[in-house]
N, C-alpha and C positions, 0 to 999 in steps of 0.2 A: 578339152583344154579350157581352163577358166580364163575369162577376159582379163587383159592387163588391168591392174589396179583393183581387182576384186579379191579382197583378203578373205578367202574361204578355204577352210580345211576340208579334206575329204571325210565323208561320213563313214563311221565304222561299218554301217550296213552295206556300203558299197562292196567291202571286202567279203562280207557274208554272202552277198550275191555272186561275187566272183567264185567263191568256194563252191556254191551250189551249181553254178554254170560249169565249173570244172568237172564235177561229178557226172553231169549229164553229157557234156561234149567229149569227155575222154572215152566214153563208151565202155566202161569197165564194169557195169552192172551195179546193182544195189543202190540205185539212185533214191528210191523211196525211203529205204532204210537210212541212207546218208542224210537226207533232208530232215527226217524225223529226229535223228541224233543231233544234227546241228542246231535245230531250233529248240530242242529240249535243253541244250546247253547255251542257248542264244544269249541270255542276259549276261552270264559270266563271260562269255566269249567277247561280246561287244565291249564290255567293261575293260577286258584285257587289251583289246585292240585300241581303246582310247587312252590307255596308260602306256607311255613310251617305255618305261622300265619293264612292265609285264610283257608287252608285245615283243620287245627285244629278246627277252628270255625265252619266249615261245619259239621265236625264229631260231635262236641259237640251239635250242634243244632239238628242233626238227633237223637242223643241219649238222648236229654233232660238233658245234663250234665253241671253243673257249672264247675267242674274240672274232668279230666280223672283219672282213677285209677293210683296209683303211678307206675312209670316205663313204662307206656304205651304211645304210640304215635298214633295219628290219621293218618291212612294210606289213607283212601278214604271215601267218602260219595257220594251217588247218590240218587236223588229224581226224580221220574217220576209221575206227577199228575195222580191220580185215579188208578195207577197201583201198584207202590211199592216204598219204601225207603229202603236203606241199608247203612251200615257203617261197617268199619273194623278198629280194633285196633290191635296193635302188639307191643311187647317189642323190636322189631328191627326197628330202625328209617329208614324211607324211604329216608331220606336226607343224610345219611352217607353211604360210601362204605360198601358193605356187608362183604368184606374181613376183615374189621377193627372191626367187631362186633362179639363177642364171647359169648359162653354160650347158654343155652337153650332158644329157642324162643317160647313164648306163644302168642296166638292170640285170638281175639274175633270177631265173625261175627254176625251182627244183620240184621234181615229182618223184615220189616213192609209190609206185603202182603195185600194190600188194597182191592183186589178182591178175597180174600180167601173164600172158601166155608164154610158153617156152619158145614158140615160133616167133613171136614179136622180139623176144630177147636175142634170138639167133640172127634174125634179119637185121636188127639194129647194129649188132656187132659186125656183121658182114659189111654193112654200109659204111660204118665208121672206119673199118680196116681196109676199105677199098676193094673188097672181094665182090661187091655188088654195087650197081648204080640205082638200085630200086629203093627210092625214098618213101614208099607208100606206108612203111611202118611209122614214119613221123606223122603223116596225115591221120593215121588211125589213133594217134595219141595227141591230136589237137595241135600239131605244129605244121605250119604251112610254109613251104619253101617256094619263093617266087624265082624269077630269073636271077642268076648270080653265077659266081665263079668260085670253085673250090680252090682254096689257097694251100691247104695242107692237111695231112692226117698224121696221127701218131698216138702214142701211149705214154702216160706219166705214171711212174711207180712211186707210190707214197706208202707210208706205214699202214699196213692192214687193208690197203685198197689199191686198185689200179684204175686209172681214168683213161678211157679211150675217147678220142676227140676227132672232129673234123672242123676246120675253120673255113669260113665262107665270107665272101664279099657279095652282098646283094640283098634281096628282100627276104625277110623272115618274120613270120607273125605267129603269136600265140594268143590265146584268149585272155591272157593275163598281162599283156603289154600293149599299150596304145601307140607304140612307135609308128611313125610314118616315114617312108622314104628308105633309101638303101642304107645298109649298115655293115659293120664288121662284127661277125658273130662266131661263136663256137657252140657246137652241139656235143654233149658229153654223155657217156655211159659209164657209170661208176660201178665197178666190179668189187664186191666185198668177199673176202676170203670166207669160204664155207657157207655163203648165202647165194641164193639163186634168183631172188626177185628183182624186178627192174627198177633201177634208180637212174633217172635222167636229169640233166641240167642244161639250161640254155643261158649263155652269157652274151649280152647284146650291148652294142654301142653304135652311135651314129657313124656314118662314113664321113670323115672330116673334109674330104675332097672328092665328091661323087664323080666328077667329070675327069679326074686325073688318071693317067695310066698307072697301073699297079706298081711299076718300077719307080714311080715318083712318090709313092705313098709311104709315109713313115708308119709302120705297124707297131713300133715299140710301145709297150704298155697297153696295147689294145687286146681284145679277145682273140685277135688273129695272131698274137705273138705267143709262141709256145712257152717262153720263159715267164711272161706275165701270167699265162694260164696256170703254170705250175705254182707261182707265188700265190695266186688267188685261191686255188683249190687246196693249198696247204693249210688254209684256215678251216676248211670244211671237211668233216669226217662223218657223214651220215651213216656209215657202216656201224657206228656205235649204237645206232637206234635199231631195235629189232621190230 
């Protein structure tokens, strides 16, 4: 976190590093190829990340979005052929000094793991559907669940896709989000008609009242609200990307 008063934008190379770290930590193979590909395209990639219009279009393409959810900015997108795509959205603009942005920060991280195993897909679906309490599939895909409480599970039917989800109150960490403390989160599996590869999403927001009992917490509009989740995901159709 930048100190208050320091008007400093994030360097595009930070997101290049995030992309490389994702390739390594996701454990999906092809890391050397991925790094070589990324740095071969590095100059154009960093130029695109530095350009708000180009960066937003990259993110929209990765997410199959005509428009981004209200209040969200495209932070980064990365595509490595035959290995993975990823994209990050945040309510904090990467083009403005962090010190000038106040309020809770919400973020969304998307992974299209092109070389995912059938076993991982099946285990993730079972976990999200409540058929299993084994969350090890998340750890294998670089998502760490701390102590928390499952708030609900369900499925959202959208055109050309079905979104399975579990909502959670508690700790959740990914390599691509520096959030600290408890939050309200949703973990998603996006099923695309006629496609088998794994598409995951993580929507995260701070817990507005960490010490409050659940019955006193207003979940409306948060990642733990199924209606808000439907509205958010209606903007995103990564099934359009092959």
